[in-house]
N, C-alpha and C positions, 0 to 999 in steps of 0.2 A: 504494499500500500504505499502510495506516494503522497506526502504532505508538504510538498515544496522543498524537501530536503535534497532530493536528487534532481539532477537536470537530465531531461530526455531531449535527444536530438535525433532527427530523421535524416537519412541520406537523401540527397537530391537525385532524382531520376536521371540517369545519364543516357538513356536511350532516346533517340530523336524519332518523332513520328515519320513514317514513310512519306516521301514527297509524291506528288501526283505522277511525276515522271517515272519514279522507281516502281510504283504501284502498277502503272501502265506497262512498263517493260516486263514485270513479272507475270502480268496477265497475258501479254503477247507470248512470252516464253512458254507458259502453260498451254496455250492454244496450240503452239507449234510442237509441243513435246511429243505428240503422237506420230509426227512425221520424221523424216530423216534430216540429216545435216544440209542437204541440198535445199529442202524447203526453207530453212532458216536463212541460208545464203541468199536464196531468191527473194525472200521477204526483205532482207536488208537492201538488196538492189532496187527492189520496187519502192521501198521507203526513200531511198536516195533520189530516185527519179521524181517521186512525188514532191520531195522537198525542193528540188530545183525548179519544178513547175510552179509550185506555190510562191516561191521567191520571185520568179519572173512575172507572175500575175499579181503579186502583192496581196495575196490571201493567205489564210491559215491553211496548214497542210490538210486538215480534215475536210476542207471544202473541195479539194481535189478528190480524194478517196479517204474513207476511214480506215483505221488499222485493221478492222474486222474484214473489210473488203480485200485489202492487201494479203491478209492471211489466207482468205478463200482462194485468191489467185495463185498464191505460192503453193497451196495444196492441190488445186485442180489443174494448174498449168494449162490454161486454155490455149489453143493453137490457132483458132480462127475467131473472126468477129462474132459468129454465131455462138461459139463456145463462151466467149467473153460475156455475151449478153445473158448467159445463164448464171453468172456469178453474182452472189448476193451483193447488192449495193451498186450495181452497174445498170443504170437506167438508160433509156434511149438517148438522152441529152449527153450524159457523160461517155456513153459508148461512142458517139460521134466525135466528142471533143478529145477524148483521151484513149480510146480503144487501141488504135494502132500504135500509139506511143508505148503503152504498157505491154502490148503483144510483142513489140520489138525487144523489150527488156527480157521478157520470158524467152524469146527465141535465141537471143544472145547468150543467156544463161544456159540454155539447153545445149548450145553449140560449144559451151565452154569458154566463151569470150569474156565472160564477166568473173 
């Protein structure tokens, strides 16, 4: 029983809460975990291209495509515009605007050029 005779101190928590970026990276890694290393490498190549396009257009990267869409592309590896149209998150407008650009990334990756 304490009656003021003893001093109690609590340690300060040293763990930092996860940042959004770290949380998103962990979620992406988990989503790609079922695939092989090629899926992860392709996802990174798609992300890089998305980032370049977003900077050129001065928009946020998710405006071009969401991570979920890039993950679906990395897993499905569409080879044609018709295949690309079946990927979650690729509507008619984005297919016209970005379809060939991202198909080129997938083709280059498949050919071992990336």
